C-alpha positions in Angstrom: 9.5 19.3 -0.5 6.7 17.6 1.4 6.4 13.9 1.8 3.9 12.2 -0.5 1.6 9.6 1.2 1.2 6.5 -0.9 -1.6 3.9 -1.0 -1.1 0.6 -2.8 -4.0 -1.4 -4.2 -3.1 -5.0 -4.8 -0.6 -6.9 -2.7 0.0 -9.9 -4.9 3.2 -10.2 -6.9 4.2 -6.5 -7.5 2.4 -4.8 -4.7 4.9 -5.6 -2.0 7.7 -4.4 -4.2 6.0 -1.0 -4.6 5.5 -0.9 -0.8 9.2 -1.7 -0.2 10.6 0.8 -2.8 8.3 3.7 -1.9 9.1 3.1 1.8 12.8 3.5 1.1 12.4 6.8 -0.6 12.8 9.9 1.6 10.2 11.8 -0.5 7.4 9.3 0.1 5.7 7.2 2.7 3.4 4.2 2.3 0.5 4.8 4.6 -2.0 2.2 3.4 -2.5 -1.0 1.3 -5.6 -2.8 0.1 -6.1 -6.3 -1.1 -9.0 -8.8 -1.0 -6.7 -11.6 0.4 -6.2 -11.3 4.2 -3.0 -13.4 4.0 -1.4 -10.9 1.7 -2.4 -8.1 4.0 -0.9 -9.9 7.0 2.4 -10.3 5.1 2.5 -6.5 4.5 1.6 -5.9 8.1 4.5 -8.1 9.3 7.1 -6.4 7.1 5.7 -2.9 7.4 3.8 -2.5 10.6 3.4 1.3 10.0 1.1 0.6 7.0 -2.6 0.5 7.5 -4.2 -2.4 5.7 -7.7 -2.7 4.2 -9.6 -5.4 2.4 -11.7 -2.8 0.6 -9.8 -0.2 -1.5 -12.8 2.2 -1.3 -12.5 2.1 2.5 -8.8 2.8 2.2 -9.5 5.9 0.0 -12.1 7.2 2.5 -10.0 6.5 5.6 -6.4 6.9 4.8 -4.8 10.3 4.0 -3.3 9.3 0.6 -1.9 11.7 -1.9 -1.3 9.1 -4.6 -2.3 5.5 -5.3 -0.4 2.7 -7.0 -2.7 0.0 -8.6 -0.7 -3.2 -8.8 -2.8 -5.3 -11.2 -1.9 -8.8 -12.3 0.5 -8.8 -15.3 -1.6 -11.1 -17.4 
């Protein structure tokens, strides 16, 4: 089985949890995250330095080689 490269859009409440869980699975690898807030991206970069971060999700989709995307939208 090949490894699935994951991108995460939204790094607020649930996004970092998706990054953590997918990073722990041997079948997947988080390669990129996108969020409008640079502070959230910095927190991801500090905990997961191997993940590329983007403020524009469209740029992430153009640049990063992702096989699947998680959209972590606000729960409200």
